[in-house]
C-alpha positions, 0 to 999 in steps of 0.5 A: 740512223742513216737511211739511203732511199733509192728509186725513181723520183718521178714515181709520185714523188715518193722518194722525197715523201719518204725522206721527209717521213724518216727525217721527222723521226730524227733520222738522216736520209739521202736519196739515190735516183735510179732513173739513170740515163743509159744507152742500154735502157734506151735500146731496151725501150726501143726494142720493147716496141718491136718483135725483138722483145728478148733483145730488149730484155737483155739490154734492160738487164745490162741497165739494171746491172749498171744501176746496181753498181752505182747504188753499191757505190753510193752505199760505200760513200754514205754508209747507211744503216739500211737501204729503203728502195721504192719499187726498185724495178730498175734493180735486179736481185744482185744489188740488194744481195751484194749490199746485204752480204758485203755491208751487213745491212738490211735492204728493204723495198716498198712495192707499189705496183703489182709485180705480175706486171713486170717481167722478172721483177718477182724473182728480183724481189727475192733479193731483199731483206723484207718486202712492204706491199700496198695491196695484200692480194699480191702477198701470196705469190710473193711469199714464194720468192721471199718467204715470211718477209712480207708486210702490208703497208698502204701507200700514202702521199705528201700532206705538205702539198695536198692541203685545203686551200679554201677556194671556191668549188666551181665544179661539181665533180673532179677526177685525177688519173691516167686515161691512156688506152695504150698497153699496159694501161689499156684496162685501167684507162677504159675503166676510169673513162667509163666511170667518168663518162657516167658522171658527164652523161648525167650532166655534171660539171667535171674537171679532170687531171687526166693525162692521155684523155684524148685517147678515150674520145673515140669511145667516149665523145662526151668527155670532150666537153669537160674541163681537162688537163691532157698531161701530167700536172705538178702536185700543186696544180693537182691540189687545185683540182682537188680543191675546186671540185665538190666531189672527187671520184677516186677510181683505182687501176685494176692492179688494185684488188684489195688496196687503195690507190695513192689518189685517195690519200692525196684527196683526203689530205687536200680536204676533198670529199670523195666517192671511192670505187670500192675496195675492201681495204677502204673500210679499215683505212678510211672508216666511213668513206663513201664508196660505189660498186655500180653505175647506179650507186655512183649516180645515186651517191653523186646526187645525194651528196651534191644535195647535202652540202653539210654532210659532205663537208663533215665527211671530208673533214673527218677523212682528212683527220684520219689521213693526218693521224694515221697515213702520213709517211711518218706513220709509215716510217715508224711501221717500217723501222719496227718491222725491220728491228723484229727481223734483225 
């Protein structure tokens, strides 16, 4: 089977991860990067920071039309059996509808951000054959736009990159996540910074891959003391962070109501021990994963597991085994193909 994978390459490297997962099943996959350089997109971004929001939206729709035209041309050239779109907020509904009509193939999308956070996106998602979403709390309102064509499919990450390195764990606590306090990241930035600050004020030695952490120093000055990377680092460097800490704090963006963030899968593949901010899906995806729901639980768990090396190592090993058995993209690809066949 030939599969065209479309989306934005910078989005957790999911395009390459998906291509590898489908190829492991014996399929031929090609990638279409929809993050095209275009004046309409530039004008949209500039105007979006001004009172002229309506004009910004108009330019963004022009950009989406251009991306859609290029995707359709790629479909004509590659002749895939189906198109798999990761997120796809650079596309409006015209492109998937036209591809389905003109080429008679499914066009599905993997929704990895809450559609409530982006303009017309929920309406645009109605153009797809099927939606796969990483948080089932998003499914009820999407059902109105794409009835009976929505499935829960947790996100994952790249198990080829995130892996144990066998290096010294020279930090007690590690963290990965954007700490920007600028819209639209303000709520998640404050939440993550507040939780991380509890560990720092408790005296733990912390390393953090935390783009925009400097935004938080006005509110949480203790965070200045930690070892941090105030920028996006590549996945190999991020894997080093996971391997250097005895405990990784995995803190979700507030867009996750039930599901879990890709950081959890990254750290699990890396063989890291995690304390995860509780979400209902953690129990079914990683049975036995330690979680916390409050400041007290967080600090109690940190002390307990730092005092119990063997227990910590046993749990980390078990979580990695679960990740490799159930949560590679090869497993996700099998689920996607099975569901598509049922809906043909």
